[in-house]
C-alpha positions in Angstrom: -19.9 3.9 43.8 -20.2 0.0 43.4 -22.7 -1.5 41.3 -24.1 -5.1 41.9 -27.1 -6.7 42.2 -29.0 -5.7 46.0 -29.6 -10.0 46.4 -26.1 -11.5 46.1 -23.7 -9.6 44.5 -24.4 -11.3 40.8 -24.1 -8.7 37.9 -27.8 -7.7 37.0 -29.6 -9.5 33.9 -32.7 -9.4 32.1 -35.8 -10.1 33.6 -36.5 -14.1 33.7 -35.9 -17.0 36.3 -34.5 -15.5 39.7 -31.7 -18.1 39.4 -30.8 -16.6 35.7 -27.0 -15.1 35.4 -24.9 -13.3 32.8 -23.8 -17.1 32.7 -26.7 -19.5 33.0 -29.6 -18.8 30.7 -33.1 -19.9 30.3 -34.4 -19.9 26.6 -36.7 -21.6 24.3 -34.0 -24.4 23.4 -33.1 -25.1 27.5 -30.5 -24.5 29.4 -27.6 -22.9 28.4 -23.9 -21.9 30.8 -21.8 -19.2 29.2 -23.3 -20.8 25.8 -22.8 -24.1 26.1 -26.1 -26.6 25.9 -26.4 -27.9 29.0 -28.6 -30.9 27.9 -26.5 -31.7 24.9 -23.5 -31.9 26.8 -24.7 -33.9 29.6 -26.0 -36.3 26.8 -22.1 -36.1 25.4 -20.6 -36.6 28.5 -22.8 -38.8 30.9 -24.5 -37.5 34.0 -24.3 -37.3 37.2 -22.3 -34.4 35.6 -20.9 -30.9 37.6 -20.7 -28.2 34.7 -18.6 -25.1 36.1 -18.4 -21.3 34.5 -14.8 -20.0 34.4 -16.3 -16.7 33.7 -18.9 -17.0 36.4 -15.8 -17.6 38.8 -14.0 -14.4 37.3 -16.8 -12.2 37.5 -17.4 -13.0 41.5 -13.6 -12.2 41.9 -14.0 -9.2 40.1 -16.8 -8.1 41.9 -15.1 -9.1 45.2 -12.4 -6.9 44.1 -14.3 -4.0 43.0 -16.5 -4.3 46.4 -13.2 -3.7 48.9 -11.8 -1.0 46.4 -14.8 0.6 47.0 -14.3 0.6 50.7 -10.9 1.9 49.9 -8.6 -0.6 51.5 -6.1 -2.7 49.2 -7.8 -5.8 48.4 -6.2 -9.5 49.2 -8.3 -12.1 47.9 -7.9 -15.7 49.1 -10.0 -18.3 47.3 -11.5 -20.8 50.1 -10.4 -23.8 48.1 -12.4 -26.3 50.4 -15.8 -25.2 48.5 -14.4 -26.3 45.2 -11.0 -27.7 44.4 -11.8 -28.9 41.0 -8.7 -28.7 38.9 -10.6 -26.5 36.5 -11.5 -23.9 39.4 -8.5 -23.7 40.4 -6.8 -23.0 37.5 -9.2 -20.3 36.9 -8.5 -18.7 40.3 -4.7 -18.9 39.8 -5.3 -17.0 36.6 -6.7 -13.9 38.2 -4.0 -11.4 39.0 -4.0 -11.1 42.7 -5.8 -13.6 44.0 -4.5 -16.6 46.2 -6.2 -19.5 47.9 -7.2 -20.3 51.4 -6.2 -23.6 52.8 -7.6 -25.5 55.8 -5.4 -28.9 55.5 -2.1 -29.8 55.2 -3.4 -31.7 51.9 -4.6 -28.5 50.9 -1.9 -27.0 51.1 0.4 -29.3 49.1 -2.7 -29.4 46.1 -2.4 -25.9 46.0 1.3 -25.6 45.6 0.9 -28.4 42.9 -1.9 -26.4 40.9 0.7 -23.8 40.5 0.2 -21.0 43.3 3.2 -19.7 44.6 3.5 -20.3 48.6 3.0 -16.7 48.7 -0.4 -16.9 47.3 -1.6 -19.6 49.8 -2.7 -18.9 53.2 -3.5 -21.9 56.1 -6.0 -21.2 58.6 -7.3 -24.3 60.5 -7.8 -25.3 64.0 -6.8 -28.3 66.7 -3.8 -28.8 64.8 -1.6 -32.1 65.4 2.5 -32.3 65.0 2.3 -33.7 61.8 0.0 -31.4 60.4 2.5 -28.4 61.7 5.1 -29.8 60.5 3.7 -30.5 56.8 2.3 -26.9 56.9 6.1 -25.6 58.5 7.9 -27.2 55.2 5.4 -26.2 53.0 6.5 -22.3 53.7 3.2 -21.0 53.6 1.6 -18.3 55.7 -0.2 -19.1 58.7 -3.1 -18.1 60.9 -3.3 -19.5 64.1 -5.8 -19.7 67.1 -4.3 -21.7 70.0 -1.4 -21.0 72.4 -1.0 -24.7 71.7 0.0 -24.5 68.1 2.0 -21.1 68.6 3.9 -23.3 70.7 4.5 -26.0 68.8 4.6 -24.2 65.5 7.3 -21.4 66.5 9.1 -24.7 67.8 9.2 -25.9 64.1 10.1 -22.5 61.9 13.0 -19.8 61.9 13.0 -17.0 64.4 10.9 -14.0 62.9 8.4 -16.0 61.0 5.1 -14.1 60.5 1.8 -15.7 61.6 -1.8 -14.2 62.0 -4.1 -14.9 64.9 -7.6 -15.8 64.5 -10.5 -14.6 67.0 -13.7 -15.4 68.2 -16.5 -12.8 66.4 -18.5 -12.7 68.9 -21.6 -12.7 66.9 -23.6 -16.3 66.3 -25.3 -15.5 62.5 -25.3 -18.2 59.9 -27.2 -19.4 57.0 -31.1 -18.9 58.3 -29.7 -18.9 61.4 -28.3 -22.9 61.9 -26.3 -22.7 64.5 -23.8 -25.4 63.0 -23.2 -22.7 60.2 -22.3 -19.8 63.1 -18.6 -19.7 64.1 -18.9 -16.9 67.1 -18.9 -19.2 70.3 -17.6 -22.4 68.6 -14.0 -24.1 68.7 -12.6 -21.4 66.5 -10.4 -18.6 67.9 -8.4 -16.9 70.7 -11.4 -14.9 73.2 -10.6 -11.4 72.7 -9.4 -10.4 75.8 -6.5 -13.0 75.4 -5.1 -10.6 72.9 -2.3 -9.9 75.0 -1.3 -12.9 76.1 -1.4 -14.6 72.4 0.9 -11.3 71.4 3.0 -12.4 74.4 3.3 -16.4 73.6 3.8 -15.7 69.9 6.9 -13.5 71.1 7.7 -15.8 73.2 8.7 -18.3 70.6 10.0 -16.4 67.8 6.8 -15.3 65.8 6.0 -12.5 64.6 2.0 -10.9 64.6 1.6 -9.6 61.3 -2.3 -10.3 61.0 -6.0 -10.4 62.6 -8.5 -12.8 61.5 -12.2 -13.4 62.3 -14.8 -15.1 60.5 -18.3 -15.4 61.5 -20.1 -18.0 60.0 -21.5 -19.5 56.6 -23.9 -17.9 54.0 -24.6 -14.3 55.9 -27.8 -12.9 54.9 -29.0 -9.3 55.0 -30.2 -9.6 58.5 -26.5 -10.4 59.8 -25.5 -6.5 58.6 -25.6 -5.2 62.3 -23.1 -8.5 63.4 -20.9 -7.8 60.6 -20.6 -4.0 62.4 -20.4 -5.4 65.5 -17.3 -7.9 65.1 -15.5 -5.6 62.1 -15.6 -2.9 65.0 -14.1 -5.5 67.5 -11.6 -6.5 64.6 -10.7 -2.7 64.7 -10.2 -2.5 67.9 -7.8 -5.3 68.5 -6.3 -4.2 65.5 -4.9 -0.8 67.2 -3.9 -2.6 70.0 -1.2 -4.8 68.1 2.1 -2.4 66.6 3.5 -3.3 63.3 0.4 -4.7 62.2 0.1 -5.3 58.6 -3.1 -6.8 57.7 -6.4 -7.7 58.8 -8.7 -10.6 57.6 -12.5 -10.7 57.5 -12.8 -14.2 56.8 -15.2 -15.5 54.4 -19.0 -16.3 54.9 -20.6 -14.0 51.8 -23.1 -16.3 50.7 -25.3 -17.0 47.3 -29.4 -17.5 46.8 -29.9 -21.4 46.9 -34.0 -20.7 46.5 -36.2 -17.6 45.8 -36.6 -16.7 49.1 -32.9 -16.2 50.0 -31.3 -12.5 50.8 -27.8 -12.8 51.2 -25.7 -10.0 52.2 -24.7 -7.8 49.3 -21.4 -6.7 48.4 -22.7 -3.6 48.7 -23.6 -3.6 52.6 -20.6 -5.7 52.8 -18.3 -3.4 51.4 -19.9 -0.5 53.5 -19.0 -2.2 56.6 -15.0 -2.6 55.8 -15.3 1.0 54.9 -17.3 1.8 58.3 -14.4 0.3 60.5 -11.6 -1.4 58.7 -10.6 1.0 56.1 -9.7 3.9 58.9 -6.9 1.2 60.2 -4.9 1.9 56.4 -4.4 -1.4 56.3 -4.9 -4.4 53.4 -8.2 -6.4 54.1 -8.0 -9.8 53.0 -10.9 -12.0 52.8 -11.5 -15.7 52.1 -14.5 -16.1 50.1 -15.5 -19.5 48.8 -19.2 -20.2 48.3 -20.0 -16.3 46.7 -17.4 -17.3 44.1 -18.0 -21.1 43.3 -21.7 -21.8 44.4 -23.3 -20.0 41.2 -20.7 -20.7 38.8 -21.6 -24.3 39.0 -24.8 -26.4 37.8 -25.1 -30.6 39.0 -26.9 -32.0 35.6 -28.6 -35.6 36.2 -31.0 -37.8 34.5 -34.6 -38.9 35.4 -34.7 -42.8 35.6 -38.3 -42.9 37.2 -41.4 -41.0 37.3 -44.5 -42.8 39.5 -47.1 -41.6 41.5 -47.6 -43.4 44.4 -48.7 -42.6 48.3 -50.3 -39.1 46.9 -47.0 -38.0 45.5 -45.5 -38.3 42.4 -41.7 -39.3 42.7 -39.1 -38.5 40.3 -35.8 -40.7 40.5 -32.5 -39.4 39.1 -29.2 -40.6 39.0 -27.4 -38.7 41.5 -28.0 -38.7 45.9 -26.3 -36.7 48.1 -23.4 -38.3 48.3 -22.6 -35.9 45.9 -24.1 -33.0 47.3 -24.5 -33.3 51.2 -25.4 -30.1 52.0 -29.0 -30.8 51.5 -29.3 -33.7 54.1 -26.4 -32.4 56.4 -27.4 -28.7 57.0 -30.9 -28.4 55.4 -29.7 -25.8 52.8 -32.7 -26.1 49.7 -31.7 -27.1 46.1 -33.4 -25.6 43.1 -34.4 -28.2 40.6 -34.9 -27.0 37.1 -35.9 -29.0 33.6 -32.7 -28.4 31.7 -34.6 -29.4 28.2 -37.7 -27.1 29.4 -36.6 -24.5 31.5 -39.4 -21.8 30.3 -42.4 -24.6 30.6 -44.8 -23.9 33.1 -45.3 -25.7 35.7 -47.6 -28.9 36.4 -47.4 -29.2 39.8 -44.9 -30.2 42.8 -42.7 -33.4 42.6 -40.7 -35.0 44.9 -37.0 -35.3 43.2 -35.0 -37.9 44.8 -31.7 -39.3 44.6 -30.7 -43.0 44.1 -29.1 -43.8 47.7 -31.0 -46.4 49.9 -31.8 -43.8 52.8 -34.9 -42.0 53.0 -33.4 -39.1 53.5 -32.0 -38.9 50.1 -34.6 -35.9 48.7 -33.2 -32.8 46.6 -36.8 -31.5 46.8 -39.5 -32.8 48.1 -42.0 -30.2 46.6 -40.3 -29.0 43.4 -42.4 -27.4 41.0 -42.0 -28.4 37.5 -43.4 -29.4 34.0 -44.6 -32.9 34.5 -41.0 -34.7 34.4 -40.4 -38.0 31.8 -38.1 -40.6 32.4 -34.5 -39.8 30.6 -34.9 -36.4 30.3 -32.0 -34.2 31.9 -32.9 -31.8 35.3 -30.8 -29.2 36.4 -29.8 -29.1 40.3 -28.9 -25.9 41.4 -26.6 -23.9 42.4 -24.0 -26.7 42.8 -20.6 -24.8 42.7 -19.6 -24.9 46.6 -19.3 -27.7 49.0 -20.8 -30.2 46.4 -17.7 -32.3 44.5 -15.7 -31.1 47.8 -17.8 -32.8 49.9 -18.6 -35.9 47.7 -18.5 -39.5 49.3 -19.0 -43.0 48.5 -21.9 -44.1 50.3 -23.6 -46.4 49.3 -21.0 -46.6 45.9 -23.0 -43.8 44.3 -20.4 -41.0 45.0 -19.3 -41.2 41.0 -19.2 -38.2 38.9 -18.1 -36.1 36.1 -17.0 -32.9 35.8 -16.7 -30.2 32.8 -15.6 -26.3 33.1 -16.7 -24.5 30.3 -16.2 -20.6 29.4 
């Protein structure tokens, strides 16, 4: 039996704030990450500072491995490095036996190899590829998953006969975080239509490629309400797999999420494992997955310093020394972030405060109604979770993209 928290897969802790985990703890002395005083860390390193927990990354990867084994399949975990490609995070992933990385650009492939991953531990999965992209990926010699007739034809012309590939298919379901259309991948730009399987197999054979795997990716930030769609998509994937002689693996992509606020209910690892067991275990094939958010998000915290506390237009505005260039997800996708007083995480709240960044954009708002003790200028706040799609998406907008990062544990 798989034993995980039935919300987000993080191992359960004692009672406390909803965001508390085995690594991130709230105490009378402040917030700690794997026993490290985050306020002291912020004072010593300077802010804005991303702190990531190596034990959390290892713990989450272990839970994924256990979920797949509980489903009765051989696990093949490829961490999606686009979620967080910082050196410390990649080194931590590399140190977990049997875990590889999923890449989605030639530069990510090259970074993975430079970071010490052997080619067989790197997978490449991307669409709309240029000839230059294909040249670089072919030269790297890493396994590829392709999703168009064009890429099959052009990739096959660049690699030796018999080179293995995977084929990506449209999952034909619409699921993603809080039903955000741009976070659901069904019917989008990715993948072959399921009915195109015979033609895709023929196209691969015509260029000398050997199809060894099939892939689907449903969407980002799957919730518990996505469970029926997961069943539907995995059943469809199993039906396709049964039509391919000599298939060696199936890949269910990524999409497992994290809690970004208290009301979030991500698809649990237990329910995900059940779907894999029901639909894919009977194939007798290894099952690969490409987790990003579920691994990296709960591992990271963004520490910032309050620079302004001022009452105007009926609100108390709390300005901090970091804006959305360091985490564009709230502005781009409407994904919430939780604000915690790092020095006083257990103090009673004294109101709702508008916590905002220092970028000259009206939308540079972290939380318009953050429940906090009255903030003080100069104190440290923690924005969480901040381990996924933050540093990897950071920009230089307004030349405000500078940050520091540190791995703890």
